[in-house]
C-alpha positions as CSV (number, residue, x, y, z in Angstrom):
1,M,-25.4,-43.1,-35.6
2,A,-22.6,-40.7,-36.7
3,E,-24.9,-37.7,-36.3
4,H,-25.9,-38.9,-32.8
5,D,-22.2,-39.3,-31.8
6,A,-21.4,-35.8,-33.1
7,A,-24.3,-34.3,-31.2
8,H,-23.2,-36.1,-28.0
9,E,-19.6,-35.0,-28.3
10,T,-20.8,-31.4,-28.9
11,A,-22.9,-31.5,-25.7
12,I,-19.9,-32.8,-23.7
13,A,-17.7,-30.0,-25.1
14,K,-20.3,-27.3,-24.1
15,R,-20.8,-28.7,-20.6
16,S,-17.1,-28.6,-20.0
17,N,-16.9,-25.1,-21.5
18,R,-13.8,-26.1,-23.4
19,F,-13.2,-25.6,-27.1
20,T,-10.6,-28.3,-27.6
21,A,-9.4,-29.1,-31.1
22,E,-11.7,-32.1,-31.2
23,S,-14.9,-30.4,-30.0
24,F,-14.3,-27.4,-32.3
25,I,-14.1,-29.7,-35.3
26,V,-17.3,-31.5,-34.1
27,L,-19.1,-28.2,-34.0
28,F,-18.0,-27.6,-37.6
29,S,-19.0,-31.1,-38.6
30,L,-22.7,-30.3,-37.8
31,R,-22.8,-27.8,-40.6
32,R,-21.5,-29.5,-43.7
33,N,-21.2,-33.2,-44.7
34,E,-17.7,-32.9,-46.0
35,Q,-16.6,-31.6,-42.6
36,V,-18.0,-34.8,-41.0
37,I,-15.4,-36.6,-43.0
38,V,-12.7,-34.3,-41.9
39,R,-13.7,-34.9,-38.2
40,R,-13.5,-38.6,-38.7
41,I,-10.0,-38.3,-40.0
42,I,-8.7,-35.9,-37.5
43,V,-10.4,-37.0,-34.4
44,G,-9.5,-40.7,-35.0
45,P,-7.0,-42.6,-32.9
46,F,-4.2,-41.9,-35.3
47,C,-4.6,-38.1,-34.9
48,K,-4.5,-38.4,-31.1
49,R,-1.3,-40.4,-31.3
50,N,0.3,-38.0,-33.8
51,P,1.2,-34.6,-32.3
52,V,2.3,-33.2,-35.7
53,L,-1.1,-33.9,-37.2
54,S,-2.8,-32.5,-34.2
55,R,-0.9,-29.2,-34.6
56,S,-2.2,-29.0,-38.1
57,I,-5.9,-28.9,-37.0
58,P,-6.1,-25.0,-37.0
59,F,-4.9,-25.0,-40.6
60,V,-7.4,-27.6,-41.6
61,L,-10.2,-25.5,-40.0
62,L,-9.1,-22.5,-42.0
63,L,-9.3,-24.5,-45.2
64,I,-12.8,-25.7,-44.2
65,A,-14.0,-22.1,-43.6
66,F,-12.5,-20.9,-46.9
67,S,-14.2,-23.8,-48.7
68,G,-17.5,-22.9,-47.2
69,S,-17.1,-19.3,-48.2
70,A,-16.2,-20.2,-51.8
71,T,-19.2,-22.6,-52.0
72,A,-21.5,-19.9,-50.7
73,Q,-20.3,-17.4,-53.3
74,S,-20.7,-20.0,-56.1
75,T,-24.3,-20.7,-54.9
76,A,-25.0,-16.9,-54.9
77,D,-23.7,-16.6,-58.5
78,D,-25.9,-19.6,-59.5
79,N,-28.9,-17.9,-58.0
80,L,-28.6,-14.8,-60.1
81,S,-31.2,-14.6,-62.7
82,V,-30.1,-15.2,-66.3
83,N,-31.0,-11.6,-67.0
84,A,-28.8,-10.3,-64.1
85,R,-26.0,-12.5,-65.3
86,L,-26.2,-10.9,-68.8
87,L,-26.0,-7.4,-67.3
88,V,-23.1,-8.3,-65.1
89,A,-21.3,-9.8,-68.1
90,A,-21.9,-6.6,-70.1
91,R,-20.5,-4.5,-67.2
92,N,-17.5,-6.8,-66.9
93,A,-17.0,-7.2,-70.6
94,D,-17.1,-10.9,-70.1
95,A,-17.7,-12.4,-73.5
96,T,-18.1,-16.0,-72.4
97,T,-20.7,-15.3,-69.7
98,L,-22.5,-12.9,-72.0
99,E,-22.8,-15.5,-74.7
100,R,-23.9,-18.2,-72.2
101,A,-26.6,-15.9,-70.8
102,L,-27.9,-15.2,-74.2
103,A,-27.9,-18.9,-75.1
104,Q,-29.8,-19.6,-71.8
105,G,-32.6,-17.2,-72.8
106,A,-31.7,-13.9,-71.2
107,A,-33.7,-11.0,-72.4
108,V,-31.3,-9.0,-74.6
109,N,-33.1,-5.7,-73.6
110,S,-32.8,-6.3,-69.8
111,R,-32.1,-3.1,-67.9
112,N,-30.1,-2.4,-64.7
113,R,-31.2,0.1,-62.0
114,L,-30.1,3.0,-64.2
115,G,-32.3,1.7,-67.1
116,E,-29.2,0.8,-69.1
117,T,-29.4,-2.2,-71.5
118,P,-26.4,-4.4,-72.2
119,L,-26.0,-2.6,-75.5
120,I,-25.7,0.8,-73.8
121,I,-23.4,-0.6,-71.1
122,L,-21.1,-2.1,-73.7
123,L,-21.0,1.0,-75.9
124,K,-20.4,3.5,-73.1
125,N,-17.5,1.4,-71.9
126,D,-16.1,1.2,-75.4
127,H,-16.7,-2.5,-76.2
128,P,-18.3,-2.3,-79.7
129,D,-17.0,-5.9,-80.4
130,L,-19.2,-7.3,-77.6
131,A,-22.0,-4.9,-78.6
132,Q,-22.2,-6.8,-81.9
133,K,-23.2,-9.9,-80.0
134,V,-26.2,-8.3,-78.4
135,L,-27.2,-6.5,-81.6
136,A,-27.1,-9.9,-83.4
137,A,-29.5,-11.2,-80.6
138,G,-32.0,-8.4,-81.4
139,A,-31.1,-5.5,-79.0
140,D,-33.3,-2.5,-79.4
141,V,-31.2,0.3,-80.9
142,N,-33.5,3.0,-79.6
143,L,-34.1,1.8,-76.0
144,A,-32.8,4.6,-73.8
145,A,-31.6,4.6,-70.2
146,L,-33.4,6.5,-67.5
147,N,-31.3,9.6,-68.2
148,G,-32.3,9.5,-71.9
149,I,-28.9,8.2,-73.2
150,T,-29.4,6.0,-76.3
151,P,-27.0,3.5,-77.8
152,L,-26.4,6.0,-80.6
153,M,-25.4,8.7,-78.1
154,A,-23.1,6.3,-76.3
155,A,-21.4,5.2,-79.5
156,S,-21.1,8.8,-80.7
157,F,-19.5,10.0,-77.5
158,S,-17.1,7.1,-77.6
159,G,-16.1,7.8,-81.2
160,Q,-17.2,4.4,-82.5
161,T,-17.8,5.5,-86.1
162,A,-18.5,2.0,-87.5
163,M,-20.9,1.3,-84.7
164,V,-22.7,4.7,-85.3
165,K,-23.2,3.8,-88.9
166,Q,-24.5,0.3,-88.0
167,L,-26.9,1.8,-85.5
168,L,-28.2,4.3,-88.0
169,D,-28.6,1.6,-90.6
170,K,-30.7,-0.3,-88.0
171,G,-33.0,2.6,-87.5
172,A,-31.4,4.5,-84.6
173,N,-33.1,7.9,-84.0
174,I,-30.6,10.5,-84.9
175,A,-32.6,13.3,-83.3
176,A,-33.2,11.7,-79.9
177,L,-32.5,14.0,-76.9
178,D,-31.4,12.9,-73.4
179,R,-32.5,14.7,-70.2
180,L,-29.8,17.3,-70.7
181,Q,-31.2,18.0,-74.2
182,K,-28.1,16.7,-75.9
183,N,-28.1,14.3,-78.8
184,A,-25.6,12.2,-80.8
185,M,-24.3,15.3,-82.7
186,T,-23.6,17.4,-79.6
187,Y,-21.9,14.5,-77.9
188,A,-19.7,13.7,-80.9
189,A,-18.8,17.4,-81.5
190,G,-18.0,18.1,-77.9
191,A,-15.8,15.0,-77.7
192,G,-14.0,15.9,-81.0
193,H,-14.9,12.8,-82.9
194,T,-14.7,14.3,-86.3
195,D,-15.4,11.1,-88.2
196,V,-18.7,10.6,-86.3
197,V,-19.6,14.3,-86.9
198,V,-19.0,13.9,-90.6
199,L,-21.1,10.7,-90.7
200,L,-24.0,12.4,-88.9
201,L,-23.8,15.3,-91.3
202,A,-23.9,12.9,-94.2
203,K,-27.0,11.3,-92.7
204,G,-28.8,14.7,-92.8
205,V,-28.0,16.5,-89.5
206,D,-28.2,20.3,-90.1
207,P,-24.8,21.8,-89.3
208,N,-26.6,24.9,-88.0
209,A,-29.2,23.1,-85.9
210,I,-29.9,25.0,-82.7
211,Y,-29.9,22.9,-79.5
212,N,-30.5,23.6,-75.8
213,N,-29.4,27.1,-74.7
214,G,-29.0,28.2,-78.3
215,L,-25.9,26.1,-78.8
216,T,-24.8,24.6,-82.1
217,A,-22.5,21.7,-82.9
218,L,-19.9,24.3,-83.8
219,M,-20.1,25.9,-80.4
220,W,-19.8,22.5,-78.7
221,A,-16.7,21.7,-80.6
222,A,-15.2,25.2,-80.2
223,G,-15.8,25.3,-76.4
224,Y,-13.7,22.1,-76.0
225,G,-11.0,23.2,-78.4
226,K,-11.7,20.5,-81.0
227,T,-10.1,22.2,-83.9
228,A,-10.4,19.4,-86.5
229,T,-14.1,19.0,-85.7
230,V,-14.6,22.8,-86.0
231,K,-13.0,22.7,-89.5
232,A,-15.2,19.9,-90.6
233,L,-18.3,21.7,-89.4
234,L,-17.3,24.9,-91.1
235,A,-16.6,23.0,-94.3
236,A,-20.2,21.6,-94.0
237,G,-21.6,25.2,-93.8
238,A,-21.7,25.8,-90.1
239,Q,-22.2,29.6,-89.5
240,P,-19.7,31.0,-87.1
241,Q,-21.7,34.2,-86.4
242,L,-24.5,32.4,-84.6
243,K,-24.9,33.2,-80.9
244,D,-26.1,31.3,-77.9
245,N,-28.6,32.5,-75.3
246,R,-25.8,34.5,-73.6
247,G,-24.9,36.2,-76.8
248,K,-21.6,34.3,-77.3
249,T,-20.3,33.0,-80.6
250,A,-18.3,29.8,-81.2
251,A,-15.1,31.9,-81.4
252,D,-16.0,33.6,-78.1
253,M,-16.3,30.3,-76.4
254,A,-13.0,29.1,-77.7
255,R,-11.3,32.3,-76.5
256,D,-12.9,32.0,-73.1
257,E,-11.4,28.6,-72.7
258,K,-8.0,29.7,-74.0
259,F,-8.2,27.6,-77.2
260,D,-6.5,30.3,-79.3
261,E,-5.9,28.1,-82.4
262,T,-9.5,27.0,-82.5
263,A,-10.7,30.6,-82.1
264,A,-8.4,31.7,-85.0
265,V,-9.8,29.1,-87.3
266,I,-13.3,30.3,-86.6
267,A,-12.3,33.9,-87.0
268,A,-10.8,33.2,-90.4
269,A,-14.0,31.6,-91.6
270,K,-16.1,34.8,-91.1
């Protein structure tokens, strides 16, 4: 009966081509049950006799619209797959949602459109504490993104020494290369994360390994003026006389970038 009355009132409003406060609320009431209740309150005899309440109708309508929008957003969030919620939680560093998604059965190695797993997302955004949660859930330490970036590379670039050690202990491939032919050592050396470089050297990385374009870890560190890292590599036996495919040494690269102190350290080691 209430729905029939609402439809009848709507038809009358359309025929008269008037959007009075009453007919406007009736149109809204056809969409959501809670708005039917609002119509019954506002359109009742008391509202018609009360001009103050009548003037509040636009504000009530605004609240209704906002409520509908919020409900729609909540529904959209609920419709996300549990795997998608895990990835969003990793991106937002949302520990509560991340734990809930894992508890609800999300695949810990889910990947976003870039091929990044929650582990890579968390490490590249420098959240090793949350990365521990996905590691404990069985995250693959060698599953790379589409660009070849591995969890070890992400942790090395971010200077997360303890995480690098943990990943290596779990079997992370220390020699893996990304699409730019860079690896954990070149990322750590270029970023000047000396502790990570020393750890990688201790795990067997050759200080004179030749990478893409004839570059060495010493050259990567020198080219970015990472003097402390340069000293650590020299102490480990890095050879300063080696040249890249352009014929430049590590000292040349430091001088080219105006890192005079770094260049002087390398020159003194010859």
